[in-house]
C-alpha positions in Angstrom: 48.3 98.1 83.5 48.1 101.3 85.4 49.5 101.1 88.9 48.4 103.2 91.9 50.3 106.0 92.7 52.6 106.6 95.9 53.4 110.3 96.6 56.2 111.5 98.6 56.3 114.4 100.9 58.2 117.5 99.8 62.0 116.8 99.8 61.7 113.4 100.5 62.6 112.1 96.9 66.4 113.1 97.8 67.6 109.8 98.6 66.1 108.0 95.5 67.5 111.0 93.4 70.7 110.1 94.7 70.5 106.4 93.6 69.2 104.8 96.8 66.5 102.5 96.4 64.6 102.5 99.4 61.5 104.5 100.8 60.5 104.8 104.7 56.9 105.2 105.7 57.3 108.8 107.2 58.4 110.1 103.8 55.1 109.3 102.2 52.3 111.9 101.8 49.7 109.9 103.6 46.9 112.8 103.0 47.2 111.9 99.1 48.1 108.6 99.1 47.6 106.9 102.6 49.8 103.8 103.1 46.7 102.0 104.5 45.3 102.0 101.0 48.0 99.4 99.8 48.3 95.6 100.1 51.8 94.2 101.2 53.7 93.7 98.2 51.7 95.7 95.7 53.4 97.3 92.9 53.0 101.2 92.7 54.3 104.1 90.8 56.2 106.5 92.7 56.1 110.3 92.7 58.0 113.2 94.0 55.9 115.7 95.8 55.3 117.8 92.8 54.0 114.7 90.9 57.4 114.2 88.9 57.6 110.0 88.1 60.5 108.5 90.0 59.9 104.7 89.1 58.2 101.7 89.9 58.4 100.1 93.7 56.9 97.4 95.5 55.3 98.6 99.0 54.5 97.0 102.2 52.4 99.5 104.4 53.1 97.1 107.7 56.7 97.9 107.5 59.1 101.2 108.3 61.1 100.6 105.2 58.0 100.3 103.4 59.0 100.8 99.7 61.9 99.4 97.4 62.4 101.0 94.0 62.5 98.2 91.0 63.1 100.5 88.3 63.4 104.1 87.4 61.6 103.9 84.4 57.8 104.6 85.0 56.9 102.9 81.6 58.8 99.6 82.1 56.5 96.5 83.1 57.5 94.4 86.0 57.0 90.9 84.2 59.3 87.8 83.3 61.1 89.8 80.7 62.0 92.5 83.5 63.5 89.7 85.5 65.2 87.9 82.6 67.1 91.3 81.7 68.1 91.6 85.5 69.2 87.8 85.9 71.1 87.9 82.5 72.9 91.2 83.5 74.1 89.5 87.0 74.9 86.4 85.2 77.2 88.3 82.7 79.0 90.1 85.4 79.7 86.7 87.5 80.9 84.9 84.4 83.3 87.6 83.7 84.7 87.1 87.2 84.9 83.2 87.8 85.2 80.3 85.5 83.0 77.9 87.1 79.2 78.6 88.4 79.8 78.6 92.2 79.1 82.3 93.2 76.4 84.7 94.7 74.2 84.9 91.5 72.1 87.7 92.7 73.0 90.3 95.5 69.6 92.2 96.1 69.9 96.1 95.4 73.2 95.8 94.0 71.7 93.9 91.0 68.5 95.9 91.0 66.5 92.8 92.6 66.1 94.2 96.3 64.7 91.4 98.3 66.3 88.6 96.6 69.5 86.8 97.5 70.6 83.8 95.3 73.7 81.6 95.4 74.8 79.2 92.6 76.1 75.7 93.4 76.5 74.4 89.7 73.1 73.1 88.8 71.6 74.1 91.8 70.3 77.5 93.0 69.5 78.4 96.6 67.7 81.7 97.3 66.3 83.9 100.1 63.3 86.1 99.4 62.9 88.7 102.4 60.2 91.0 101.2 56.5 90.8 100.6 57.0 92.7 97.1 59.4 90.0 96.0 57.5 87.2 97.3 54.6 88.1 95.1 56.9 88.2 92.0 58.2 84.6 92.5 56.2 83.1 89.2 57.9 85.7 87.3 61.4 85.1 88.9 61.1 81.5 88.5 60.4 81.3 84.9 63.5 83.9 84.3 65.6 81.6 86.0 64.6 78.6 84.2 65.0 80.7 80.9 68.3 82.5 81.7 70.3 79.9 84.2 68.4 76.5 83.4 68.9 75.3 86.9 68.3 71.7 87.6 67.0 72.5 91.2 66.1 75.4 93.2 65.7 75.6 97.0 64.2 78.5 98.7 65.7 79.3 102.2 62.9 81.4 103.4 63.8 81.0 106.9 65.2 84.5 107.7 63.8 86.5 110.4 63.4 89.4 107.9 60.3 87.6 106.8 58.7 88.1 109.9 58.8 91.9 110.0 57.5 91.8 106.1 54.4 89.7 107.5 55.7 86.4 105.6 55.9 83.0 106.8 59.1 81.3 107.3 60.2 77.9 105.9 62.5 76.1 103.8 60.7 74.9 100.2 61.7 73.4 96.8 61.1 75.7 94.1 62.3 73.2 91.4 63.6 69.8 90.9 65.1 67.7 93.8 67.7 69.8 95.8 70.4 67.5 97.3 71.3 67.5 101.2 74.7 68.6 100.3 75.9 70.6 97.6 79.1 70.5 96.0 81.3 73.6 95.4 84.6 74.5 94.2 86.5 77.5 95.9 90.1 78.4 95.4 91.0 75.0 94.2 89.3 73.1 96.8 86.2 71.1 97.1 83.5 71.6 99.4 80.0 70.2 100.5 77.4 72.7 101.6 74.3 71.9 103.7 71.9 74.0 101.7 68.9 72.6 103.5 70.0 73.2 107.2 73.3 75.3 107.2 73.5 79.0 107.8 71.9 81.4 105.2 72.2 79.5 102.0 74.6 77.1 103.4 77.8 78.8 102.2 79.6 82.1 102.5 81.1 83.2 99.1 81.7 86.6 100.2 85.2 85.7 102.0 86.4 83.7 99.0 89.2 86.3 98.0 90.1 86.9 101.9 90.8 83.0 101.9 92.9 83.0 98.9 95.0 85.8 100.4 95.5 84.3 103.7 96.8 81.1 101.8 100.0 82.9 101.4 100.8 83.5 105.0 100.4 79.8 106.2 102.9 77.3 104.8 104.4 75.2 107.4 102.4 77.5 110.3 99.9 76.5 113.0 96.8 77.8 112.3 93.7 78.6 114.8 90.4 79.0 112.8 87.7 80.6 115.3 84.1 80.2 114.3 85.2 77.8 111.5 81.8 76.5 110.8 82.2 74.0 108.0 85.7 74.7 107.1 85.8 77.3 104.4 89.1 78.9 106.0 90.4 75.9 108.0 90.3 73.5 105.2 91.8 75.8 102.6 94.5 76.7 105.0 95.4 73.0 105.4 95.5 72.5 101.8 97.7 75.7 101.3 100.4 73.9 103.3 99.6 74.8 107.0 101.4 72.3 109.5 98.5 72.1 111.3 95.1 73.7 111.8 92.6 74.1 115.0 89.1 74.8 114.1 86.8 75.8 116.9 82.9 76.3 116.7 79.8 75.8 118.8 78.3 73.5 116.4 79.1 69.8 116.3 77.1 69.6 113.2 79.2 72.3 111.3 82.1 70.2 112.6 81.2 67.1 111.4 80.7 68.7 107.9 84.1 70.3 108.3 85.7 67.0 108.9 83.8 65.7 105.8 85.2 68.4 103.8 88.7 67.8 105.2 88.4 64.5 103.7 87.2 65.8 100.4 90.6 67.7 100.2 92.9 64.9 101.7 93.8 67.2 104.5 92.2 65.5 107.5 95.2 64.7 109.4 96.1 68.3 109.7 93.0 69.4 111.3 91.8 69.3 114.9 88.2 70.3 115.9 87.0 71.9 119.0 83.2 71.7 119.8 83.0 74.6 122.3 81.8 78.1 122.8 84.6 80.3 120.9 85.1 82.7 123.9 85.5 79.6 126.2 87.9 78.0 123.9 90.3 81.0 123.6 90.4 81.2 127.4 91.4 77.9 127.8 94.1 78.0 125.0 95.3 81.1 126.9 95.5 79.2 130.1 97.4 76.4 128.4 99.9 78.9 127.2 99.0 77.9 123.7 100.7 79.9 120.7 99.8 80.1 117.0 101.5 81.4 113.9 98.2 82.4 112.3 94.8 83.1 113.8 91.4 83.8 111.8 88.7 85.6 113.6 85.8 85.9 111.5 82.9 86.0 114.0 79.1 86.2 113.1 77.4 89.5 112.9 77.7 90.7 116.9 76.0 93.9 115.8 72.7 92.8 114.0 70.6 96.2 114.7 72.0 99.8 115.5 70.8 99.3 119.3 73.2 96.4 119.6 76.5 98.4 118.8 77.9 99.1 122.4 77.6 95.3 123.5 78.7 94.1 119.9 81.5 96.4 119.9 82.7 94.9 123.1 82.3 91.4 121.6 84.5 92.2 118.9 87.2 93.5 121.1 87.2 90.7 123.7 87.5 88.3 120.7 90.5 90.2 119.1 92.1 90.6 122.8 91.9 87.0 123.3 93.2 86.2 119.6 95.9 88.6 119.8 97.1 86.9 123.1 97.6 83.8 121.6 99.3 85.0 118.5 103.1 84.0 118.3 105.8 86.4 117.6 105.8 87.2 113.9 102.3 85.9 113.6 99.5 86.8 111.5 95.9 87.7 112.4 93.0 87.8 110.1 90.2 90.0 111.8 87.0 90.5 110.1 83.2 91.6 110.5 80.2 91.0 108.8 78.2 93.6 110.8 76.9 96.3 108.5 76.7 98.6 111.7 80.4 98.3 112.5 82.5 100.6 110.0 85.8 99.6 108.7 87.4 102.4 110.9 85.5 101.1 113.8 87.0 97.6 113.5 90.3 98.9 112.8 90.1 100.8 116.2 89.0 97.5 118.0 92.1 96.2 116.7 94.3 99.1 117.7 92.6 98.8 121.4 93.3 95.0 121.5 96.8 95.6 120.3 97.4 98.0 123.1 95.7 96.1 125.8 97.5 92.9 125.1 100.7 94.2 124.2 101.1 92.8 120.7 102.2 95.3 118.1 99.9 94.8 115.3 100.3 96.3 111.7 98.0 96.2 108.9 99.3 94.0 105.9 96.3 93.8 103.7 92.9 95.1 103.9 90.0 92.7 103.0 86.6 93.2 101.3 83.6 91.2 100.1 84.2 89.4 96.8 82.9 91.0 93.7 79.9 88.6 93.4 78.8 90.8 96.1 79.0 94.1 94.3 78.8 97.6 96.3 76.3 100.0 94.9 77.9 103.3 95.8 74.6 105.0 96.5 73.6 102.2 98.9 76.0 102.1 101.8 74.0 98.9 103.2 75.4 96.9 100.3 79.2 97.3 101.7 79.0 95.3 104.9 81.9 93.1 104.9 85.5 94.5 106.0 88.4 92.8 107.4 92.4 93.1 107.9 95.2 90.7 107.7 97.7 91.9 110.4 101.4 91.1 111.2 102.6 90.9 114.8 106.1 92.1 115.1 
């Protein structure tokens, strides 16, 4: 099948030649190949300004980020076999890393499948499709998943705001089988049930798996404060690792109810107290009560979702780290993390430095944290490298 051509302007192939997969609408030669001539999600042959083939992409003329490269081979066919090869490669990597099938199976561009996120919970897959191009390819994707993974259930959590930008409808739908309300997973020798239908993203955050394992070394017989605790990934694991008591704070009563259930699964319910509260309010109240904690976990949601939010978001990170530092006991340990792509590792460290100075708490870096390897980083795509954090000691 011959695909239509998308021609780039002069010198606008540099990002692709350097290894990136994205194409912006101001890089297109709209005289030779007007974007308006394409339909959302359509497959195209991408060419440099001199006609040199660069590969096959899907396009969306309605978006600023209008193209994503699927392959650099201009002769490759984007069909079920294409998806089988990509998913098999992704699975092979995860099986090298983890003994059991609880991980991020597909991480978008890093696995050569831009627009697709997929987590595995044993026999159940939970995916998000965020682009019109990937949305049109779902029949091939489903066939490939059934060939390679052979799941019992597939749930599509297509309720991301990114879909609105792409001109797609939002919703949660069944792709295969009968996905359960709660999905069992194992992480760091703990059991959890994830709410895959109504929870945040796919219902679980596998990206902090190694950070949780590292922090467990610091909590034996210690009091722990887990901020933005969600359903207990950090808090329950710290209790099971030997913490004397864990206080979990979250503004979602639903999440805290599931946290209590997960605590019971791991037989640590007697060690955990939950606070249903805005985290900043709870921190201020705990400070007024002169409370101190041996270990504090500050892993907030993305305060900087867009570049224009940088100033306000940085202030929010500063505030939460200041309040956390003020509650840290002597010789205590603080885990501070950010999942905001628009806040760099150096910027987070500077936030911690400023919080340390303002509160008079001397904090030193003990360990640096990174997203788990089932979220691999493509060295040419900075956007795939989003999670950063530090374990810090107070002297």
